DRENTORMAR-429980 format. One record per residue: x, y, z of N, C-alpha, C, O in turn; residue in one letter. Coordinates in steps of 0.001 Angstrom, whole numbers, plus 500000, padded with zeros to 6 digits. Layout:
N
XYZXYZXYZXYZA;...
END
This chain:
383
193323408653629510193571409969629598192350410332629101192502411378628470M;191109409936629083189624410220629516189346410143630689188277410740630818E;189699409730631709188901409898633230189544411545633352190636412049633093S;187705412270634108187900413438634324188323413470635365187618414395635768P;189221413096636608189628413311637275191506412482637998192123412281639044D;191611412295636427193351412313635900193501413131635107192987412946634004R;194228414298635347194149415015634180195855415094633409196801414460633877P;195940415799632445197342415887631924198044416954632499197320417948632569L;198837417082632808199609418099633394200495418716632201200981417964631356L;200667419950632162201552420610631327202679421345631752202358422420632258H;203785421145631718205041422107632189205429422313631085205883421498630282L;205184424076630905205822424986629592206116426645630718205434427452631349S;207864426334630327207975427618631190208032428875630061208507429972630357N;207659428664629157207584429253628048206093429945627430206117430498626330D;204840429864628213203458429416628104203020430731627931202016431140627348F;203947431371628544203115432811628245203245433999627351202656435073627220M;204493433235626648205584433912625750205156433061623912205671433467622870H;204445432237623963204604431759622910202565430900622281201991429851622579Q;202326431655621704200587431721621187200844429932620623199760429349620624E;201809429187620252201302427507620367200689426985621577199875426063621612V;201118427611622520200774426784623843199422426586623885198711425594623724Y;199160428040624201197333428431624719196528427425623453195653426610623746P;196928427623622273196929427278621156196382425553621346195302425079620993Q;197340424978621906197475423340622351196748423239623091195969422300622926L;196629423777623852195852423336625278194464423759624820193563423006625190V;194154424683624180192868424901624006192038423959623193190890423607623464A;192704423618622240192399422310620892192248420700621568191354419928621223H;193674420257622953193330419367623476192092419228624465191537418188624819L;191779420628624844190495420276626031189281420402625031188175420157625512E;189352420763623665188348420620622405188010418913622400186927418441622055G;189168418134622852188944416458622630188478415980623886188244414805624167R;188385416765624464187403416017626148188691415933627166188431415214628131G;190299416606627196190974416278627882190978417014629012191306418183628807L;190715416728630198190553417551631676192568417521631434193204416568630982Y;193135418845631898194214419735631766194699420292633174193969421042633821Q;195737419970633552196666421276634274198193421947634216199236421459634652W;198009423114633597199150423418632913199568424640634503198904425310635293V;201203424312634237202049424861635598203174425672634604203840425222633672F;203137426582634983203689427582634205205245428300634885205081429383635446V;206475427829634855207227428867636155207904429919635111208532429702634075A;207551431135635757207635432385634575209053432844635272209650432436636268A;209291433743634428210833434858634564210256436015635153210577436376636286R;209456436594634483208887437774634666207618437612635476206766436737635323D;207626438422636208206450438696637588205533439630636701204455439746637284P;205542440223635714204089440628635225203741439402634152203360439621633002N;203886438397634581202908437493633813202290436659634611201801435561634348D;202352437406635894201191436793637109199714437457636549198747436765636234I;199752438833636501198226439353636344197962438761634794196802438755634385P;198633438453634260198012437945633104197676436626632628197551436145631502R;197564436166633823197854434781633587196715434094633365195688434666633731S;196572432725632728194995432783631784194014432270633335194398431898634444P;192852432440632839191274432230633166191318430479633504192047429776632804K;190623429961634438190615428454634693189311428534633922188417429361634095D;189352427376632894188523426721632208187280425850633077187413426051634285T;185960424819632712185880423755633006186729423001633251187032422635634386A;187332422593632050188316421340631916190309421791632494191153420932632750N;190470422881632529191704423172632407191808424199633922191041425075634322T;192714423818634342193635424688635328194531425244635118195228424786634213S;195054426635635884195953426929635533197228427721636319196884428894636465F;198412427519636807198812427842637725199798428871637065199978428633635871A;200404429838637501201554430510637083202498431171638182202210432127638901V;203416430616638160204272431588639458205214432074639208205524431904638028R;206032432767639892207327433607639478208600433102640251209104433580641267H;209081431757639334209657430805640048211288431235639954212139431342640837V;211335431400638754212946431450637947213330432524637732212737433320637004L;214884432854638595215249434208639027216471434084637720216654433322636771K;217169435323638303218333435784637605219758434220637882220456433597637082R;219638434177639006221074433335639148220285431938638672221285431277638950H;219514431105638279218939430209638033219171429613636264218810428581635697H;220045430993635738221203430559634732221928429924635072221991428787634605K;222860430378636094223647429245636575223715428112637377224383427086637248V;222852428489638298222713426973639004221226426536638827220222426859639461F;221448425487637494220156424713636966219418423812638129218220423589638298F;220837423278639039219788422338640047219077423066640744217902422727640601R;219226424143641630218725425100642251217505425717641690216685426181642482M;217206425802639956216084425876639983215020425039639407213917425512639136K;215315423857639222214854422611639205214109422331640437212907422067640438A;214912422399641585214382422246642474213234423226642643212086422786642707A;213512424722642732212295425373642718211138425596641892210226426409642038A;211324424771641037210335424875640118209587423746640492208423423853640107M;209953422115641441209356421408642083208486421895642889207262421869642765T;209266422458643934208544423070645261207116423564644704206037423151645129S;207264424385643823206228424854643450205113424415642912203951424757643127A;205602423542642114204718422417641084203999422078641963202855422486642164L;204729421128642710203946420205644300202755420639644825201670420099645044E;203443422319645057202584423432645859201115423690645276200082423658645945D;201226423986643730199966423924642970199525422825642644198693423167641804C;199474421693642699198402420377642286199103419035642757200259418643642913F;198160418663642868198704417382643293198719416148642113197835415458641606P;200655416272641899200822415201640798200617414410640645200377413889639555V;200617413788642047200858411905641744198964411471641233198542410419640753R;198268412635641552197045412282640681196819412377639343195693412113638922N;198106412866638235198009413007637394198357411823636518199283411037636716A;197077411795635055197799410570634391199022410665633605199759409718633328A;199169411807633291200607411817632162200920412955632498200126413543633232L;201947413527632155202711414786632335203850414959630858204711414230630366I;203238416465630492204387416722628950205064417936629425204439418915629834H;206257417871629373207080418647629810207504419275628014207854418580627060A;207367420321628045207629421431626654208770421370626289208946421485625076H;210140421143627292211267421503626895211984420363628022211679419839629094F;213351420345626856213770419076627883214619418893629036214906417954629778L;214999420427628903216288420511630452215322421420630976214749420626631722Y;214781422387631121214129423213632028213225422773632767213345422853633990T;211845422071632031210734421259632463210573420063632501209688419559633192D;211570419223631611211832417563631646212323417351632382212128416156632606G;213277417946633404214230417475635198213386417691635290213058417390634142T;212105418176635920211034418041636758209899416629636150209548415471636376V;209809417211635702208780415518635034209653414394635585209492413641636545A;210368414481634923211456413213635510211381412803636957210942411738637390A;211954413965637739211612413672639348210226413370639868210009412589640794A;209182414135639119208053413292639558207479412145639058206708411405639669M;207923412003637797207708410388637673208715408849638406208567407674638069H;209593409345639347210893408953640084210357408979641438210582408021642178R;209432410322641981208684410197643143207634409162643250207691408094643861K;206231409879642241205085409577641837204645408367640636203505408042640303Y;205934407849640134205640407000639175204909407494637672204901406703636729G;204343408775637553203663409391636644204398409583635394205246410462635238V;203946408494634262204418408617633078204643410039632753204198410985633403P;205367410108631697205468411848630729206015411678629854206735410702629641F;205739412896628886206761412711627068207044413957627722206496414752628486V;208688413714626789209544415295626513209308416033624873209529415387623848V;208922417193624867210038417628623920211037418113623618211846418657624370S;211092417989622597212916418863622175212882420033622022211675420125621797V;213375421390621940213195422594621580214737422305620870215456421613621592R;215278422677619728216798422589618964217256423865619912217910423693620941P;216848425123619458217107425977620031217710426408621019218639427215620985T;217028425692622396217077425780624014217495425026623824218679425310624000T;217411423572623388217790422425624474219028421834623882219742421089624553D;219389422244622244220578421553621785221556422619621460222745422315621554V;221254423766621107222043424577620760222386425570621689223261426415621496F;221468425435623027221805426182624445222528425462625324223704425460625687A;221178424616625685221876423810626918223294422526626588224289422365627295F;222900421699625179223771420827625268225307421472624890226379420979625240M;225103422800624023226426423136623384227433423796625020228623423619625279R;226372424548625829227587425258626986227384424785628350228136424895629319Y;225918424087628229226601423253629683226289421316629714225437420511630091R;227804421365628955227954419546628716227709419173630421227074418130630574P;228023419711631405227836418920632788226337418600633000226061417741633836D;225509419112632430223990418545632326223747417758631671222592417497632006L;224077416917630667224058416479629306223718414719629969223063414115629120L;223942414026630948223740413398631650222310413296632241221613412305632022G;221912414280632949220679414650633504219821414395632012218976413518631832T;220322415495630929219414415223629565219145413706629508218001413335629769A;219981412891629227219980411531628955219011410726629730218279409870629234V;219058411093631127218548410396632058217265410534631541216836409561630921S;216426411682631668215364412492631208214806411579630288213725411027630497T;215731411328628924215164410881627795214792409333627726214004408715627010L;215523409003628582215494407266629188214400407165629937213886406051629842R;213790407976630717212642407468631466211149408003630889210003407859631315D;211797408792629537210063409660629129209487407862628263210096406793628232A;208517408135627857207485407619627615207676407504626209207781406373625734S;207753408743625298207893409461623906208639410791624244208638411658625118A;209047410593623497210289412025622806209381412398621810208885411623620993V;209107413971621917208510414775620192209280415519620143209630416350620981I;209785415229618747210802416491618270209358417110617000208284416639616625C;210075418260616738208753419353616315209380418983614620208441418965613824I;210699418707613985211338418235612776211955417197612551212744416846613428T;211832416384611383213261415378611405214651415645611450215555414880611787P;214742417336610905215970417928611210216386417494612818217357416885613267G;215112418139613504215375418727615116215977416922615486217033416654616059G;215199416152615088215223415047615302217042414573615576217718414385616588R;217305414522614165218777414424613635219692415012614616220618414394615141D;219368416308614850220264417309615607220288416564617057221382416107617387L;219001416364618118219169415654619108219952414631619646220506414546620742L;219881413472618203220589412488618460221767412573618276222385411967619151L;222663413241617232224027413851617013224637414248618402225791413915618673G;223993414840619135224849415389620573224861414522621825225517414756622840R;223728413083621533223983412029622449224763411251622625224930410788621497L;225523410646623399225822409459623572226081408468622174225156408554621366P;226974407733621859226268406431620763225166405732621351223988405533621056R;226202405327622589225238404300623397223467404341623609222638403453623810S;223401405388623500221996406289623669221040406014622718219825405860622846E;222090405952621281220909406756620357219600405881619474218654406457618937R;219804404470619481219322403866619181218012403301620201217081402863619525V;217791403240621680217080403486622416216166404748622305214957404624622113A;216617405652622398216267406686622387215664407353620933214905408319621009I;215948406929619944215429407221618730213944406228618395213005406559617670D;214075405162619043212903404608618559211531405544619305210517405776618646K;211706406053620863210720406879621260209980407729620962208902408028621476K;211062408632619234211067409894618717209616409643617771209224408687617103I;209278410444617948207435411128616988207740412625616726208217413418617537C;207330412896615279208047413823614783206627414430614660205738413844614043V;206497415296615102205020416149615553205683417610615237206820417847615646I;204882418659614440205219419804614183204367420478615005203607419815615711S;204333422321615075203438422670615566202378423668614556202770424685613984S;201279423248614503200326424182613594200481426016613752200921426597614744A;199998426643612516199365427623612426198034428178612708197082427411612856I;197885429544612800196745429668613134195333429938611930195294429629610739S;194491430480612609193476430191611480193700430928610472193538430543609314T;194184432318610872194051433299609627194583433055608410194228433491607314A;195744432090608782196985431255607497196510430614606295196827430581605106W;195419429997607234194746429027606529193609429576605138192973428911604320H;193705430735605303193204431324604643193932431616602893194370432766602877E;194083431136601954195437431501600896194958432514599663193876432479599076P;195605433044599531195295434174597939194691432849596965195187431731596823P;193456433416596371193241432845595340193760432832594173193762431857593421E;194359434200593886195371434018592720196937434522592837197151435599593393S;198025433747592316198922434677592115199344436262591903199072437110591053L;200118436235593066199839438799592593201558438610592413202455438430593236Q;201532438796590347202918438438590149203473440460590388202914441551590272P;204721439994590727205298441827590870204612443044589697204158442565588657S;204564444157589826204050445148589871205500445829588337205358446061587137P;206628445900589211208014446130588679208735445083587971209398445400586983T;208681443769588395209687442569587615210336442361588493210843441239588473G;210660443197589624211718442574590806211029441124591461209944440544591446S;212180440974591948211489439884593022211868440250594488212853440738595041I;210648439797594867209875440348595962210771439463597485210397438307597681R;211713439949598315212073439136599430211148439411600845210587440464601148L;211164438459601416210550439002602693210870438373603703211057437157603758I;210977439322604775212034438357606117210939439107607513210525440266607512S;210665438027608626210121438032609572211082438183610961212030437440611216I;210882438676611326211662438117612720211957439691613657211529440827613452S;212987439064614864213059440069616000214454440678615775214993441282616702D;215093440537614519216170440656613841217215440998614649217923441986614453M;217388439951615865218451439551616143219695438595615352219312437830614467T;221101438649615668222377437983614914221877437046614483221906436641613321R;221306436556615488220920434635615696219957434716614084220125433824613253N;219119435716613855218169435786612476218679436067611395217906436007610439K;220571436598611013221237436747610053220919437149609085220903436608607979N;220538438464609494219740439605608603221007439970607619220850440175606416M;222082440017608176222921440799607574223377439551605773223798439970604695R;223149438502606050223604437489604905222500437651603911222631437477602699A;220939438144604785220293438154603296220544439577603217221496439532602438V;220427440453603389220799441522602677222260441387601550222428441871600430I;222927440748602182224243440514601386223839439907599928224034440274598769D;223180438801600541222712437908599575221807438985597933221950438964596710A;220935439766598920219815440358597965220693441758596835220357442215595742A;222024442107597849222843443160597049223576441772596045223315441686594845E;224445440817596717224623439973594862223499440019593880223754440430592748I;222398439682594151221196439303592836221306441323592428221731441607591308L;220907442509593394221455443553592533222495443870591266222378444247590100S;223509443524592109224837443404591750224988442667589689225454442936588582Q;224180441645590461223711441057588867222971441412587840222827440678586863R;222401442626587960221053443433587356220306442962587544219308443342586932S;220147441921588388218555441108589113217444442531589834217919442661590963V;216889443025589773216093443648590200215254443057592004214316442268592121A;215765443542592771215052442847593800214391444107595462214839445226595711V;213711443645595949212491444688596901213085443870597947212790442756597513E;213704443666599001213618443714600348212671444145601394212846445276601847L;211464443265601964210703444189603171211448443005604457211501441775604452T;211979444095605536212033443402606749210979443644607832210506444743608123L;210748442742608257209199443215609535209850442276610571210393441182610419V;209561443283612045209855443125612870210676443475613257211505443948612479G;211015443454615004212354443767615503213022445217615862212217446145615780G;214021445487616151214707446736616402215210447328615322216035446518614899L;215203448453614479215974449096613401217557448767613962218276447978613348R;217966449397615078219258449603615701219756448032615523220986448068615567E;219457447128615402219712445373615215220046445509613881220469444443613434R;220010446799612714220240446299611206221583447101610845222267447702611673L;221842447009609476223214447864609093222118449299609394220903449478609301P;223583450353609889223402451414609787222681452201609154221895452990609680S;222992451987607216222603452512606152222116451144605459222774450135605715R;221114451050604680220181450030604183220240450584602835220182451792602606L;220391449397601673220357449773600368218643450354600006217623449808600428P;218694451457599216217377452147598504215890450675598692214788450650599239D;216624449790597983215341448689597921214918447698599370214344446620599529W;215525448682600242214938447856601531214296448650602050214406449865602208V;213497447822602366211617448710603334211835447968604690212137446776604649R;211693448634605945211490448037606893210722448917607566210678450147607601Y;209776447534608405208440448017608773208793446985610547208932445764610615I;208853448023611794208828447518612521207782446896613454208066446360614525P;206709447000613016205975445692613432204225445919613044203572446963613038H;203770444400612716202462444617612248201699443549613185201627442329613329I;201437444142613461200189443636614712198670443124614461198042442518615329C;198284443353613507197058442609612532196939441226611673196934441199610442D;196863440321612343197770438562611321197278438658610302197769437935609435K;196012439628609850195513439328608437196329440330607916196762440047606799R;196729441561608421197642442755607725198812441678607143198979441563605929A;199408441093607876200222440742608017200420439327606987201600439167606673L;199374438185606363199314437472605786198653438536604339198586437974603246R;198393439399604401198092439908603539199689440741602786199756440899601567D;200679441125603586201367441866602943202440440348602439202752440369601248L;202887439319603125203209437940602948202723437566601491203655437458600694V;201780437401601104201096436656600286201346437621598634201066437182597518R;201782438628598869202353439969597956204490439548597936205309440185597273T;204693438776598534205792438410597849206492437294597108205732436428596677Q;207975437108596833207768436047595837208913435301596818208897434076596696D;209832435788597700210374434186598585210746435155600385211065436330600572V;210555434221601210210368434524602317212038433334602779212234432145602526F;212963434412603543214231434632603474214814434754604501215447435794604684V;214788433596605634215327433632607089216279432534607854215978431850608833M;217858432572606923218748431084606988219266431593608656220325432197608828P;218405431261609698218984431887610745219889430575610917219779429472610382S;221048431183612070222393430408612778221841428782613387222336427676613169F;220883429086614045219976428434615155218313428215615391217757428479616457A;217808427824614510216249427441614763215382426129615150215775425047614716E;213949426199616135213575425720616703212804425070615550213351424123614985T;211798425405615207210586425241614066210870426659613092211615426750612117F;210325427322613485209955428466612803208784428353612132208627427806611040G;207735429030612994206375429531612240206142429890611200205300429293610530L;206880431102610663206974431971610478207099431193608365206447431606607406S;208194430011608377208297429614607479206809428851606887206334428932605754Y;206448428335607706205047427706607222203585428448606801202657428117606062V;203874429678607693202959430608607246202834431274605565201909431517604790E;204065431373605548204874431975604483204299430756602954203794430836601834A;204618430127603549204200428712602594202862428571602352202343427966601414L;202137429376603570200554429129603485199789429567602481198728429101602066S;200615430823601992200355432172600798200929431756599651200885432476598653Q;201590430447599638201729430165598298203395430678597925203951430408596860G;204057431505599107205636431873598638206537430651599742206478430223600894V;207418430470598379208714429346599108209503429990599874209703431201599969P;210131428742600652211291429850601902212335429449601919212555428322601475V;213112430055602319214905429676602428215561429705604146215466430482605097V;216041428792603962215946428437605701217660427634605288218012427213604186H;218420427635606522219461426875607088219324425424606431218182425125606082S;220099424699606266220062423778606234220650422973607326221712423290607863R;219797421685607731219704420904608570219158421308609160219753421000610193G;217702422306609715217211422916611303215609423772610407215017423905609336Q;215612423988611291214042424973610983213163423641610264213154422525610785A;212487423948609075211665423016608328212223421998607322211608421573606344V;213314421707607646214209420717607004213402419289607170213070418603608137E;213246419181605658212888417740605695211550417326606028211192416163606212G;210591418720606113208991418703606438208059419109604676206847418979604505L;209097419605603584208509420059602547209768419787601481210980419855601686F;208898419396600052209348419512598725210622420111599048210513421306599323T;212323419443599123213374420334598963213844420886597204213804420007596343E;214150421930596893213848422658595993212714422831594881212650422942593657G;212006422800595786210206423139595087209718424203595939209942425346595540V;209264424098596738208808425202598137209645425604599179209371426605599841V;210958424710599463211757425065600182213186424937600165213341423727599998S;214360425479600241215335425222599903216072425595601135215813426707601593M;217421424461602089218153424887602943219444425312602203219775424778601144G;220156426288602794221288426501602677222576427190603803222382428009604701V;223537426723603509224596427466604353224049428723604963223214429265604239D;224246429215605878223466430481606603224521431379606629224269432525607001P;226392430897606099227046432128606230227286431977604837228414432470604836R;227106431704603784227182431977602347226194432648601418225511432095600556S;226241434392601849225297434763600943225110434160599723223961433894599372P;226079433890598992226070433524597761225196432195597300224637431966596227T;225279431472598406224481430270598056222887431057598682221968431134597867E;222744431396599581221353432100599514220746433154598418219568433467598244I;222031433645597669220775434239596768220782433116595465219793433154594732A;221649432313595212220897431299594789219965430496594619219412429968593654A;219827430474596263218396430033596479217676430533596142216961429963595318A;217318432078596566216293432955596285215951432977594421214800433230594065I;216820432751593573217033432925591998216021431399591957214980431427591301E;216440430088592718216558428820591917214810429247592687214199428718591759H;213973429628593367212537429238593690211489430871593725210399430968594288L;212051431752593129211177432906592400211125432259591092210001432006590659S;212222431923590331212309431460589047210523430265589273209518430476588595S;210589429532589973209358428411589590208273428804590579207397427999590892G;208321429898591017207409430624592019205611429848591148204872428928591499R;205574430781590012204120430374589295204276429029588869203424428931587987T;204795428040588954204405426887588617204113426253589839203163425471589889R;204853426502590901204763426027592377204173426570593151204408425874594139N;203357427560593567202733428090594458201664428117595011201312428946595850W;200620426596594312200231425988594590200742424696595533200144424171596472R;201675424460595127201901423584595931202557423535597419202713422708598318Q;202817424739597189203420425663598730202528425375599799202747424829600880C;200949426075599058200005426045599983199403424811600288198942424564601402I;199388423963599264199272422376599327199588421726600566198788421013601172S;201080422043601043201894421339601574201581421805603135201732421078604117E;201158423045603148200979423376604491199538423446604953198976424426605442T;198948422046604678197463421980605329197521421057606262196492421075606937L;198407420121606652198771419362607630198683420646609071198099420691610154R;199453421384608442199689422009610018198484422984610492198672424180610270F;197356422642611074196015422833611438196129422100613307196416421027613838R;195649423640613773195750422213615310194843421232615763195098420648616817W;193478420874614910192788419738615427193498418661614614192788417684614377N;194613418626614184195322416934613521196122417607614038195332417244614910L;197365418620614694198294418293615840198023418178617160198883417845617976V;196974418410617421196064417826618764195282416458618558194993415699619484A;195051416295617541195024414728617304196065413220617511195822412101617961E;197514413984616829198442413539616727198991413368618087199485412276618366Q;198962414474619120199510414594620592198311413342621372198594412409622124L;197381413633621013196521412764622062196672411413621677196899410531622505H;196559411206620472197461409543620298198755409284621349198715408619622384G;199557409779620959200873410180621835200968409854623397201801409344624147V;199866410333623488199411410514625172198918409138626158199189408680627268Y;197852408753624773196801407493625069197839406728624944198140406343626074S;198576406285624133199717405770624496200431405355625330200465404230625829E;201075406292625539202319406259626828201482405966628297201925405531629360A;200160406363627942199259406196629235199296404875629505199733404488630589V;198781403890628430198672402357628428199865402034628361199909400973628984A;201025402302627947202068401654627744202802401552629658203570400734630166T;202303402435630074202471402565631340201463401568632772201887400728633565S;200491401963632649199758401315632651199958399659632630199620398977633598A;200534399094631446200982397906631255201831397382632101201525396527632932T;203219397972631906204154397763632474204083397929634067204659396996634626Q;203578398787634867202894398683636105202129397768637007201957397701638224S;201636396919635707200538395655636318200872394815636635201623394239635848S;200503393913638375201222392462638396200893391800637095201534390794636791P;199688392388636053199934390788635144200345391355634274200717390755633265L;
END
């Protein structure tokens, strides 16, 4: 991984729409890695927004993905493979990191079989497990083959690891589990500026906040119902909903609900979050959810769906609680429990997020990359 003529090749079809990927590439470059980044874009408008090449990183964004590729997966994989080979001499790569199991991993596995280039693959529960494994069972064999060939499998949370293994054939679980590394994403620098003191509610109410696109998956109806349950028990609540479209919410909202369409300034959003008592987002399906970690970084405990999101990463019942997303009663109980301990536990919320820094994440991944390359070299050596 140290040689300047043997780059790390990233395959990330969502690179243009998620801040985590540019952050990761920038911090890996800071560690001296030479990188190629290939993006198979769905939107032709992504092309003019392509990142500029740097001294050690080259980007190739191509409008490859078409509407019919949602059905014809193998056609999509073939189109991506052809475009990739037109952009970079893949045989010269030291390692490939496929950032999604199905869409990117299938291409990485094909390049591994063709050129012998080792690869690691990340698994995203929302896309790979809840979408592909649920609705495209015909492609499970392709995913298993990719996981078998990968030098390492990266899961973002312990819960994501369990979800993946639970969907695999029993005969494959032990071998693939041995390859799994749990490495979470990091949050941006602005969130690593915690409040100096706790800001109590001036009205004595429990202040709730949720930040999402307000789609059905984010389950805002259950959050509102849970707050309504607390209100009916004479517990004063204030609920702030940030993001998404107003039309995705119930037409009539209680007086104690405040809706804010969008907050562009990260520091303004951070300052709002730190004035809240509990962050609530019991999504039906959640890959990781940086917003949970961002809330914790400001001393605000989080309610998430059991078995998903940040499950297993934080102290359960103290700074986070998993709930049944279909039970407003259970969500309400979790809100009460976490809010009652916030005065005691807000500093612990902050301390448990200190490891979510990009320099630490880049260091972990660099270690995985180096081991994968070293193992591949040993296996391919006649010695």
